[in-house]
N, C-alpha and C positions, 0 to 999 in steps of 0.2 A: 541109234543111238540117240540118248535125251541130251536136248539142251536144259544146260545150270538155267535157274531159276534168275539167275542177274542178266543171263544171256538174253532169255524172254522178254523182262521189262523193259529193255534194251531197243529189243526190236519193236515191239509195242509202243514204247516211246516215241522213236523213231516214225513207225508210223502216223501216231497221233499228232506229230508234228507237223509232218508231211502233208497230211489230209490238212490243219487249218490253215498250212502256207499256201496249198493249192485253192482252198477255199476263200483266203484274204483277200487274193489278184484277184480274182473274179469282180468284174465292176458290173452293178447292174444298170442295166440301159433301155430298160424301158422298152417302148414301142420303135424305139429311131433306132437305126443302122448307122454305127458311129464307121464304121470303116468307110460306104457311101457317103456320107456326109463330111468325111476327113479329105476327097478329092474335092478340086476346085472347079466352082459351079463355071459355068459358058457365061459369059458377060458379054453385055453389048454396051458399048458405050454412047454415052447421049453426048456428053460435052466432055473431052480430054486433055484439055488445057485450064493453063490459070490454076492456085492453088485449091478452088472449090471444084470438084466437078462432080459430074452425076454421068448415074448406069440404070440398067436392068441387069440381075443375074438369076439363074434359073434353079428355079423351087422345088415344093415337092408338087408331083400329081395331087387336083383334086376335082373329086368328082370326075373323076376319067377324063381329065383334061390335063395340060400339060401348063403351069407358071411360071411366072416371072416376079423378079422382086426388086421394086423401086429403090435405089439408094446416094445418099454423097457421100462423095469420098476427097477428103482433104488431104494433100501435101502439104509439107512445112516446107520452107526455102532449104534450098541447096541438100534434099531427098534424093538421090539415087542408087545407083548398083553398088558404089564405094564407098558410100555413108549413107549407111542403111540406119531411120529409125524408128524407134519402139513406136506401136500402133494400140488403138484401144478401139473396140464396137461398142457401139451406144444406143439403147436399147431402149426406146420410148414407153410408154403407160399408156392406156385407156384415156382414147381422146388425141392420141398423139398421132404424131407422122416423123417422118424422116426431117427432121430438125436440120438446117443448114446452119445454125446460130449454133448450135451444139458443137458442131465438128469446128467451124471456127474459131472456139474457145481452145480444142484438143489441139488444133493445128499452131496457132499463136504460142502453144504452150513447148511447141519442139514435136511433135505427135501426129502419125497417120492415124487419118479416124476416117471410120465408118459409121454412120447411120443410115439404117433402110427403114422402110413402110414397114410394116406387119399387121394394116389391115385392109389389106387388097386392093393399095390405092396409088398414083403414083406424084407427078411434079402437082404443086397447089390442092395436091387431095383429091386428086380425080380418078373416080372409081375405073379401074383399070378390067376388061374386059374376060385374060387372064391373070388376073391378080391374086387369086386364092381368097381365102373366108375373110370375112370382115370381124370386129375385134368387138361383137357384140355380146351377152349375157349370155344367147342365144346360142352363139358358136362355142362359146366357153362352156356351154354348160350341159343344155338340150340337146344338141346335135350330136353328143355319145351316145346318145340311144340310136344314130346311126351307124355306127362303129367308132372306132379310136382313129381312125385317119379324118376324118370328119371335122374333129376337134378343133378349136385354134390353138388351143396351146401344142398340139401335134406340130402344125406348120409352122408356129413362131420359132420355137426349140431347134427345129431343123435347119432353119434360116439365118439363126443369129449362128448356128455352129459352121454353116455354111459361109456365111460371111467371115470365121476365123481363117477359114481353108483357103476363102480368095484373099486375105492380106499375105498368108503365108506364102499365096505363089506373085505377090508385088515385088520386082525387080528392089524398089526402096525400103522394103522394110524389111525388119530383124524377125523376121520367121520366131527365134527362141526368147520375143521381147512384146507377148500380145497379153491386152487387160481387158475388160469389158466392166462397162459398168450399165447401172437401169435404175429406173424409176417409175416407183408404182409398179404397175403390173411388170413392168420392164424390171424393176427389180427383183419381182418373182421369178421371172423369165433369168434373168442371171443367177438364181438360185440355185435353178434346174442346172444350166449353164455351169455350174462350178462345181456340181458332181457329175457330171455327165464329161466336160472337156479337158482331158488334164495337161492338153495343150497351154491353157491360159495357165499365167505366170501370175495373175492378182486379178481381184474383181472386186466391185464395190456395189451392193444391193442397196440401194433408197429407197425406204419404206417398204416394198416386198419381200416377202420372205414365204416361211412353210406356215404348216400345220392350222393350214385352214379349215379347216373341217373341225375343229377343237375350238376357236377362236376369230374369227373374222367380219366383216360385213356380209358376210356371203353364205351363213350359217341359214336362211332360207332357199337360197337355192340348192346346198346340198341335202338339205331334206324334200326338195319336190325332187331332188331325181330319186329318190327311195334309198334302199340300201343295198342294194345289189350293185347301181352305176354310182353312188357316191364312193363305194370303196374300189369299184373299180377307176374311177375317180383319182381317187388320193393315193393307189398304186402306181396307176402311169405319171399321171399330173403334179400330183403333191410335191414338191421341195425336202418333204420329211423322208421320201424314198429315197434321197439320194444326196441330202448334203451329208452324210456322213461317209463320204465317198472323196470330199473336197478336201484338197490337202495343199493347195494356192494360200498364199497370206488373204485375207479375206478384212475389209471395213465394212462395218455396218451402221449406216444412218439412218434415222428416225426422227418422232418426234414421242414425247409422251405421251399426248391425245388423238394420236392417230385414229381418224377414224375408219380405218379397212384394216391397218396391219397391228393390231393391239401388242401390246409389248410385252405379254405372256408369251404369245407364239411366238414374238419376235425371238424371246429371250430361248425356248426349246430351240431355236432356229441356229442361235448364233453358235449353242451348247454342241450343237449337232454333229460340227466339225470338226476333223481332224488334224486340219493345220493352225498356223498361227491366226489371230483376228482380234480386231479391235474395235470398238464402240465408239458411236458419235451420237450421242442421245441429248436432243435438244430440248428445253421445256417450251410447249405448244409451238413445234417448227410447222409452219404451213406446209399442206398437199398440194402439190405442183410441179409441173416441169421446172419453171427456171426455178422456185426454191429448191429442188431435187438436184439443179444441178450446179448450184450457186456455190454452196459451202466449202472453205477453200481447200479443207482436210483433205477430200478426196484428192487434185491434185497434186497435192503436199506427200497423200500416203501413196498414191502410181507412183510418183515419180521415186520416192525411197527404196522402189523394186524394183522399179524397169532404167530408173537412172544415174541409182547411185546419190541421188538427195536425202536430208539430213530427215530419218523418221519420225513421226508422232511419238509423244512420250507414250510410254510402256507402262500399265502398272503392275507393281510385284503384289502387292499382297491387302486383303481389306479384312477388318479387324473389328468387331464391336464389343464392350465391358460392360454393360447396363447402356446408359443413354451415349458414353462415349464412343464415337468413331472414329477411324485412325485410317489411312493409306499410305501404301509405303510404292514411290514409282522411281521413273529411272527417267532422265530426258538429256537427249543433245543438247538440246535451246534450252538456256533457262526459263523456269515457269514464274511467269508474273502474277498468277490470280489463282484461287481455287473457289469451288462453292460448291454446298451442301443440297441437294434438292429432296424435298419432301412431299407428302401428303396422307391425309388421314383419312381420306374418302377411301369407301370401298365400293361402291358402283361399277358399271361400266368405265372402265378405260376411258375413252373420249371424253368422260365427262368430271373424268377426278381434278381438281382443283390444287396443283401445286405450287408451293413458298419454297423459295431458295434463301440463300444467305450467304455473305463470305464465309468462308476456314481459312483457318489457321494455317500456315506454310513456315515448317522449319529444315532447313537441309532434305533429305527427300522422303519428310513425312508431312502427312495435312493431316488433321485434328479438327472435329467439328465435336458439338453437343447436338444430340436431336430433342426439341421439346417434348416427345410423348414417345409410349413402347407401344402399346396397345395398337393394333391396324394399321402401322405405321409401315411405309413404303419410300424407300430412299436410295439416292446416290450421289455419288460423287462426279464432279469435271475440274480439268484441270486446264489450262488456257496459258500456253507458250506468247514468247515477245513475237511471235508470227501470227499472234491471234486466234492458232489453231490451238480446238477444244477437244479433247480426249474423255471416256464417263469410264466408271465403274457400275458393273453387272448392277441392276436394283434387285434389292432385297426388302423381303415383309418378313416384319415380326406381327403373328396373329396374336399373339399370345405375349403378356412381359416374361 
């Protein structure tokens, strides 16, 4: 008995949809065993009283030996099994460590917080005999020749995902309200975790992003690796391989002239994510740990997702008609000012000169006039009455 053409078509359509669906739910996890990392690590408390405590937790084996990770753990007043609090994982960058001050900032905000050391060190930055790899260029790049699990990124990502698992296992933590923010290499790690760990409900990468092999301060390192190892590094360790799996709300924070993470790679990164995202781009934002945790937009954005706080403004549409540029927005908090930022330089991003001028606000529309068209890169910022700023995407006009 022959099937009708219609039935055959519907059968093929069903098979195609089923195949696409099964493919879409597969998550690329790179070299990490996410099932194992989702289990709570073993904890050794150093200090278990007070609002800021310290501990070690178990990490990945390194060169055939067990490792442990040092961390500060903060608990806000009133947090217990009956009064669970949201929590944040705080990921340091190069030259950083487990910052107690950073934990204190989030504890004062009402969050449980953990900041771990990702450079094989303990308190006062003393090297641990069982602390895992350091965080130098050697461990980030050249050690890859000895195997994926020798590389710093492999251990760093595993240890920040384990920190999420640790938080979920604490009685005072609301396991459904955990976020992450990281600075510089910590922002890079946060970008990776955003595409790997769907338990995270909000993430804020500061400076750090993906597409580092296409443009970043480490281009010479990729060249030194050679094409085969560089390709292996990108496949396993560049956030561009994972960001398309990120579905949680994300806030991307960076400066126009960042020496390490330029705006073109940054734009490719935030355009990769599938979830809602916002931008906070600051002209000539300094690069460092205190400047990276200082922006008030980070806390406000996280609050809006995890504690019901008022959200940052959102951008609906940006248009250009010749030199006239407009932006439509929505904001629960009144917008007090807006600016147009632009550059006509075309050299390296870190060397470009940016200029800023006030834009006009009328109802929910912002307007401004570009001074030139050819080779002009521009974007808007909006600042609300809390002094919280969001940005539009930068746009480049190569030819009028």
